[in-house]
C-alpha positions in Angstrom: 58.7 -52.8 -27.7 61.7 -50.5 -28.5 60.9 -46.9 -29.6 62.5 -47.6 -33.0 60.0 -50.4 -33.5 57.1 -48.4 -32.0 57.9 -44.7 -32.5 56.3 -41.8 -30.7 54.1 -39.7 -32.9 53.2 -36.1 -32.5 49.7 -34.7 -33.5 50.8 -34.0 -37.0 52.1 -37.5 -37.4 49.0 -39.0 -35.9 46.9 -36.9 -38.4 49.0 -38.2 -41.3 48.7 -41.7 -40.1 44.9 -41.7 -39.9 44.2 -39.4 -42.8 42.8 -36.3 -41.1 44.0 -32.8 -40.6 46.2 -31.9 -37.6 43.4 -29.6 -36.3 41.1 -32.7 -36.2 43.5 -34.6 -34.0 43.8 -31.5 -31.7 40.0 -31.5 -31.5 39.9 -35.3 -30.8 42.5 -34.8 -28.1 40.7 -31.8 -26.5 37.4 -33.7 -26.4 39.0 -36.8 -25.0 40.8 -34.9 -22.3 37.5 -33.3 -21.2 35.8 -36.6 -21.1 38.6 -38.2 -19.1 38.4 -35.4 -16.6 34.6 -35.9 -16.3 35.2 -39.7 -16.1 33.0 -40.2 -19.2 35.6 -41.4 -21.7 34.6 -43.9 -24.3 36.6 -46.4 -26.5 36.1 -44.1 -29.5 38.0 -41.2 -27.7 41.6 -40.6 -28.6 43.6 -42.4 -25.9 45.6 -40.4 -23.3 49.1 -39.6 -24.6 51.9 -42.1 -23.9 54.2 -39.1 -23.2 53.9 -35.3 -22.9 56.8 -33.1 -23.7 56.0 -29.7 -22.2 52.5 -29.2 -23.6 53.0 -31.5 -26.6 51.4 -34.9 -26.4 52.7 -37.9 -28.2 51.5 -41.5 -28.7 53.2 -44.7 -29.7 52.1 -45.9 -33.1 50.8 -49.0 -31.6 48.5 -47.0 -29.2 47.0 -45.2 -32.2 46.6 -48.4 -34.2 44.7 -50.1 -31.3 42.5 -47.0 -30.9 41.7 -47.0 -34.6 40.5 -50.6 -34.3 38.4 -49.9 -31.2 37.0 -46.7 -32.7 35.9 -48.4 -35.9 34.0 -51.1 -33.9 31.9 -48.4 -32.2 28.4 -47.8 -33.6 27.7 -44.5 -35.2 31.4 -43.7 -35.7 32.7 -43.1 -39.2 35.7 -45.3 -39.9 39.0 -43.6 -39.9 40.8 -44.2 -43.2 43.3 -47.1 -43.3 46.7 -46.2 -41.9 49.3 -45.2 -44.4 52.5 -47.3 -44.5 
């Protein structure tokens, strides 16, 4: 999929897409990184970034959409608000 059809999103854009504050996405990312390092990651964890520019992670929109669906299917996880268009 071409980048124009599946753009890369920074943390602020991910936050806007899923309806949370950027600080929340930073927390999701930090927790997910720690779990990946410990080999205890779960489907509800924010996926690894598709690209990292310096220290700034970015994800394809499709990656975040797939994560939202997987996360909502997990027990005891509050659903993330629907993606904005």
